[in-house]
NUGU-856049 format. One record per residue (C-alpha): residue number from 1; residue in three letters; y, z, x. Coordinates in steps of 0.001 Angstrom, whole numbers. Layout:
BEGIN
site lokol: NUM kepa: ALA Y: Y Z: Z X: X
...
//
This chain:
BEGIN
site lokol: 1 kepa: MET Y: 35902 Z: 105719 X: -7519
site lokol: 2 kepa: TYR Y: 38837 Z: 107263 X: -9384
site lokol: 3 kepa: VAL Y: 39945 Z: 110655 X: -8099
site lokol: 4 kepa: GLN Y: 42131 Z: 112815 X: -10324
site lokol: 5 kepa: LYS Y: 45270 Z: 114049 X: -8566
site lokol: 6 kepa: PRO Y: 45543 Z: 117836 X: -8366
site lokol: 7 kepa: ARG Y: 48459 Z: 118743 X: -10632
site lokol: 8 kepa: ILE Y: 49691 Z: 120858 X: -13514
site lokol: 9 kepa: ASN Y: 50813 Z: 119287 X: -16780
site lokol: 10 kepa: LEU Y: 52665 Z: 121142 X: -19523
site lokol: 11 kepa: LEU Y: 52717 Z: 120434 X: -23237
site lokol: 12 kepa: THR Y: 54711 Z: 122606 X: -25607
site lokol: 13 kepa: LYS Y: 54233 Z: 123248 X: -29281
site lokol: 14 kepa: ASN Y: 56494 Z: 125600 X: -31188
site lokol: 15 kepa: LYS Y: 56896 Z: 128614 X: -28872
site lokol: 16 kepa: ASP Y: 53620 Z: 128149 X: -26964
site lokol: 17 kepa: GLY Y: 52843 Z: 126505 X: -23615
site lokol: 18 kepa: TYR Y: 49670 Z: 124462 X: -23108
site lokol: 19 kepa: TYR Y: 48864 Z: 123727 X: -19480
site lokol: 20 kepa: GLN Y: 46378 Z: 121293 X: -18026
site lokol: 21 kepa: LEU Y: 45311 Z: 122455 X: -14573
site lokol: 22 kepa: TYR Y: 43711 Z: 119784 X: -12383
site lokol: 23 kepa: TRP Y: 42196 Z: 121246 X: -9202
site lokol: 24 kepa: SER Y: 41585 Z: 119456 X: -5922
site lokol: 25 kepa: HIS Y: 38086 Z: 119320 X: -4494
site lokol: 26 kepa: LEU Y: 37093 Z: 122474 X: -2646
site lokol: 27 kepa: LYS Y: 37915 Z: 122178 X: 1036
site lokol: 28 kepa: LYS Y: 36831 Z: 124296 X: 3953
site lokol: 29 kepa: ALA Y: 39674 Z: 126680 X: 4741
site lokol: 30 kepa: ASP Y: 40029 Z: 126840 X: 8496
site lokol: 31 kepa: LYS Y: 43264 Z: 126255 X: 10402
site lokol: 32 kepa: TYR Y: 42340 Z: 122684 X: 11346
site lokol: 33 kepa: THR Y: 41362 Z: 121538 X: 7850
site lokol: 34 kepa: VAL Y: 44292 Z: 123321 X: 6216
site lokol: 35 kepa: GLY Y: 46697 Z: 121811 X: 8756
site lokol: 36 kepa: SER Y: 45452 Z: 118286 X: 8170
site lokol: 37 kepa: MET Y: 44314 Z: 118163 X: 4528
site lokol: 38 kepa: ILE Y: 46551 Z: 120555 X: 2587
site lokol: 39 kepa: PRO Y: 49969 Z: 119171 X: 1628
site lokol: 40 kepa: ALA Y: 53195 Z: 120972 X: 2493
site lokol: 41 kepa: LEU Y: 54207 Z: 120796 X: -1168
site lokol: 42 kepa: SER Y: 54639 Z: 123435 X: -3859
site lokol: 43 kepa: GLY Y: 51827 Z: 124535 X: -6142
site lokol: 44 kepa: LEU Y: 49074 Z: 127093 X: -6480
site lokol: 45 kepa: TYR Y: 45704 Z: 127678 X: -4851
site lokol: 46 kepa: GLU Y: 42549 Z: 129745 X: -4966
site lokol: 47 kepa: LEU Y: 40906 Z: 131025 X: -1811
site lokol: 48 kepa: TYR Y: 37144 Z: 131685 X: -1836
site lokol: 49 kepa: TYR Y: 34557 Z: 132995 X: 579
site lokol: 50 kepa: GLN Y: 30866 Z: 132186 X: 529
site lokol: 51 kepa: ASP Y: 28363 Z: 135061 X: 640
site lokol: 52 kepa: GLU Y: 24829 Z: 135109 X: 2058
site lokol: 53 kepa: GLN Y: 23420 Z: 133545 X: -1123
site lokol: 54 kepa: LYS Y: 25982 Z: 130686 X: -893
site lokol: 55 kepa: VAL Y: 27812 Z: 132023 X: -3960
site lokol: 56 kepa: MET Y: 31561 Z: 131398 X: -4089
site lokol: 57 kepa: ASN Y: 33588 Z: 134601 X: -4424
site lokol: 58 kepa: LEU Y: 37266 Z: 134516 X: -5336
site lokol: 59 kepa: LEU Y: 39367 Z: 136189 X: -2654
site lokol: 60 kepa: ASN Y: 42917 Z: 135305 X: -3661
site lokol: 61 kepa: ILE Y: 45100 Z: 133370 X: -6069
site lokol: 62 kepa: GLY Y: 48387 Z: 132357 X: -4545
site lokol: 63 kepa: SER Y: 51286 Z: 130006 X: -4734
site lokol: 64 kepa: GLY Y: 53385 Z: 128195 X: -2203
site lokol: 65 kepa: TRP Y: 56911 Z: 127282 X: -3041
site lokol: 66 kepa: ARG Y: 59586 Z: 126809 X: -406
site lokol: 67 kepa: SER Y: 57321 Z: 126581 X: 2614
site lokol: 68 kepa: GLY Y: 54572 Z: 124822 X: 659
site lokol: 69 kepa: LEU Y: 50871 Z: 125346 X: 200
site lokol: 70 kepa: ARG Y: 49887 Z: 124494 X: 3764
site lokol: 71 kepa: SER Y: 51833 Z: 127310 X: 5407
site lokol: 72 kepa: GLN Y: 50967 Z: 129857 X: 2713
site lokol: 73 kepa: ILE Y: 47232 Z: 129147 X: 2927
site lokol: 74 kepa: ARG Y: 47338 Z: 129252 X: 6742
site lokol: 75 kepa: GLU Y: 48959 Z: 132678 X: 6495
site lokol: 76 kepa: ASP Y: 46341 Z: 133890 X: 3998
site lokol: 77 kepa: ILE Y: 43354 Z: 132867 X: 6120
site lokol: 78 kepa: GLU Y: 44620 Z: 134627 X: 9264
site lokol: 79 kepa: PRO Y: 43542 Z: 138245 X: 9768
site lokol: 80 kepa: SER Y: 46643 Z: 140389 X: 10303
site lokol: 81 kepa: ILE Y: 47769 Z: 143988 X: 10364
site lokol: 82 kepa: TYR Y: 48942 Z: 143601 X: 6769
site lokol: 83 kepa: LYS Y: 45438 Z: 143013 X: 5431
site lokol: 84 kepa: THR Y: 42833 Z: 145639 X: 4639
site lokol: 85 kepa: ASP Y: 39840 Z: 146065 X: 6944
site lokol: 86 kepa: GLU Y: 37582 Z: 144683 X: 4203
site lokol: 87 kepa: VAL Y: 39662 Z: 141493 X: 3871
site lokol: 88 kepa: LYS Y: 39912 Z: 141105 X: 7662
site lokol: 89 kepa: LYS Y: 36112 Z: 141278 X: 7919
site lokol: 90 kepa: ILE Y: 35717 Z: 138596 X: 5233
site lokol: 91 kepa: LEU Y: 38267 Z: 136348 X: 6956
site lokol: 92 kepa: GLU Y: 36536 Z: 136763 X: 10320
site lokol: 93 kepa: ASP Y: 32879 Z: 136594 X: 9208
site lokol: 94 kepa: ARG Y: 32676 Z: 134348 X: 6141
site lokol: 95 kepa: THR Y: 33104 Z: 130661 X: 5490
site lokol: 96 kepa: LEU Y: 36304 Z: 130175 X: 3489
site lokol: 97 kepa: PHE Y: 37117 Z: 127474 X: 952
site lokol: 98 kepa: VAL Y: 40289 Z: 126571 X: -879
site lokol: 99 kepa: ARG Y: 41285 Z: 124438 X: -3822
site lokol: 100 kepa: PHE Y: 44811 Z: 123700 X: -4960
site lokol: 101 kepa: SER Y: 46973 Z: 122098 X: -7581
site lokol: 102 kepa: LEU Y: 50444 Z: 120662 X: -7039
site lokol: 103 kepa: CYS Y: 53521 Z: 121359 X: -9156
site lokol: 104 kepa: ASP Y: 57224 Z: 121267 X: -8352
site lokol: 105 kepa: ILE Y: 58349 Z: 123379 X: -11323
site lokol: 106 kepa: ALA Y: 58376 Z: 127056 X: -10307
site lokol: 107 kepa: GLU Y: 58110 Z: 128396 X: -13874
site lokol: 108 kepa: ASN Y: 54988 Z: 126305 X: -14538
site lokol: 109 kepa: VAL Y: 53308 Z: 127621 X: -11379
site lokol: 110 kepa: GLN Y: 54325 Z: 131165 X: -12344
site lokol: 111 kepa: ASP Y: 52825 Z: 130807 X: -15838
site lokol: 112 kepa: VAL Y: 49515 Z: 129413 X: -14581
site lokol: 113 kepa: VAL Y: 49214 Z: 132029 X: -11806
site lokol: 114 kepa: TRP Y: 49905 Z: 134739 X: -14406
site lokol: 115 kepa: PHE Y: 47254 Z: 133280 X: -16743
site lokol: 116 kepa: LEU Y: 44622 Z: 133061 X: -13987
site lokol: 117 kepa: ASN Y: 45335 Z: 136622 X: -12878
site lokol: 118 kepa: GLN Y: 44950 Z: 137828 X: -16475
site lokol: 119 kepa: ILE Y: 41608 Z: 136042 X: -16822
site lokol: 120 kepa: TYR Y: 40194 Z: 137153 X: -13458
site lokol: 121 kepa: PHE Y: 41715 Z: 140601 X: -12945
site lokol: 122 kepa: GLY Y: 43239 Z: 141773 X: -16234
site lokol: 123 kepa: ASP Y: 46185 Z: 144074 X: -15678
site lokol: 124 kepa: LYS Y: 45159 Z: 145021 X: -12124
site lokol: 125 kepa: HIS Y: 47731 Z: 142667 X: -10571
site lokol: 126 kepa: ASN Y: 51438 Z: 142933 X: -11187
site lokol: 127 kepa: VAL Y: 52155 Z: 139271 X: -11952
site lokol: 128 kepa: ASN Y: 54584 Z: 138130 X: -14641
site lokol: 129 kepa: ASP Y: 54817 Z: 134893 X: -16572
site lokol: 130 kepa: SER Y: 58083 Z: 132955 X: -16814
site lokol: 131 kepa: GLY Y: 58944 Z: 134437 X: -20204
site lokol: 132 kepa: ARG Y: 59502 Z: 130996 X: -21753
site lokol: 133 kepa: PHE Y: 56533 Z: 131066 X: -24142
site lokol: 134 kepa: GLU Y: 55046 Z: 133443 X: -26692
site lokol: 135 kepa: LYS Y: 51512 Z: 132361 X: -25755
site lokol: 136 kepa: ILE Y: 50161 Z: 130501 X: -22750
site lokol: 137 kepa: PHE Y: 46973 Z: 128447 X: -22738
site lokol: 138 kepa: VAL Y: 45335 Z: 126746 X: -19742
site lokol: 139 kepa: ASN Y: 42656 Z: 124062 X: -19748
site lokol: 140 kepa: GLU Y: 41040 Z: 123671 X: -16334
site lokol: 141 kepa: PHE Y: 39611 Z: 120497 X: -14791
site lokol: 142 kepa: ALA Y: 37598 Z: 120998 X: -11582
site lokol: 143 kepa: PRO Y: 35822 Z: 118129 X: -9796
site lokol: 144 kepa: ASP Y: 33436 Z: 120562 X: -8071
site lokol: 145 kepa: LYS Y: 32337 Z: 122123 X: -11367
site lokol: 146 kepa: LEU Y: 33661 Z: 125536 X: -10310
site lokol: 147 kepa: HIS Y: 35144 Z: 126818 X: -13585
site lokol: 148 kepa: TRP Y: 36395 Z: 130277 X: -14432
site lokol: 149 kepa: ILE Y: 38212 Z: 129603 X: -17695
//
């Protein structure tokens, strides 16, 4: 069976950027799975928790650059003093899942993270694009059929 590699591709036309975002399969996000199945490479990820009805709820969109996805995701799934009580409770009580996409071009990761934040949260998050394009478009490919865009 052919498995699509999680990655980000960029096509440009005039002053616009067209991204193809290929997600990994969803993986359980506990310290053992993250330590063994998440690469220590750069890219972006989405962290989810599952509620009582088994519905996936987006908790965070993040990126890992210098230290890679593995260490960033491990940090995000650990309750700490820097997290709100609500987030700590989710991290302690809920089953967490993560999916990721690899990319070694920081500006491409920045553009896709900006786009996803705009789609999911509007202007609530202070995330900027790279400034290279007038318009940014993202086409998402998800093997688990979890699509937001």
